N, C-alpha and C positions, 0 to 999 in steps of 0.2 A: 509519596506519589510524585512522579515526574511532571513537569510542566508540559502541556500539550505543545507539539511542534518540535520539542527537543528529542533527539534520538541518541541513544548510546551506540557504541560500536557493535554490540551484540544484536541489537534490533536491526541495524542496517544489514548485517551479515545474514540474518534470518530471512529478511524480506527481499533482498537483492534489489532489482530495479524498482520494485514497488515502494521502497522506503522513501524515495523522493520523486515519485511520479505524480503529475498533476491530476491523473484520473483515479488515484488510489485514495481510499479513505480508511482510517483506522477505526475499527469497531470493537468495543469492549462489552462482553456479555455481563449479565448480572452476577455471574459466578467468577468474574475476573479474567476469563479467557480473552485473548486478543486475536482478532482476525483482520485481514485486509480485504476490503470490498472494492472491486473494480467498477467504477462508474460507467466505463465503456460497455459493460455487459448489458446495461439497460437499453441500449440502442443497437447493439451488434451482437448477435448470438455466437459469434466466433470467439468471444471473450468469456472466460469463466467468471461467474459472480464472485466467487471466493477462490482465486487462483492458488495452485500449489506453490509453496514457497520453498526455497528462494527462487525468484524469477530471474533468470540470467539473460533471457532474450525475449523481447516482446515488440512486435511491429507497431503497437499502439503507444509505446512509451513516449512520454513528453515530460521533460524536466519541470518540476514545480517552480513557479515564480517565487522568488524570495523577496519578502518585504524588507525595505531598508531605508 
């Protein structure tokens, strides 16, 4: 199992912009499926709760802050 926060090239390719968006949260089901939850959907109905991936263009995209 990978460490949380580390992404391989395949995951970045599959998720597109969501892979490093401040509003995206990675959700893993009990069966091991992985989804991306958009937190913006909680306050703005224009955003899908679970967007279709890869997301190539999104007006709500905000780069995640990197700890360092």
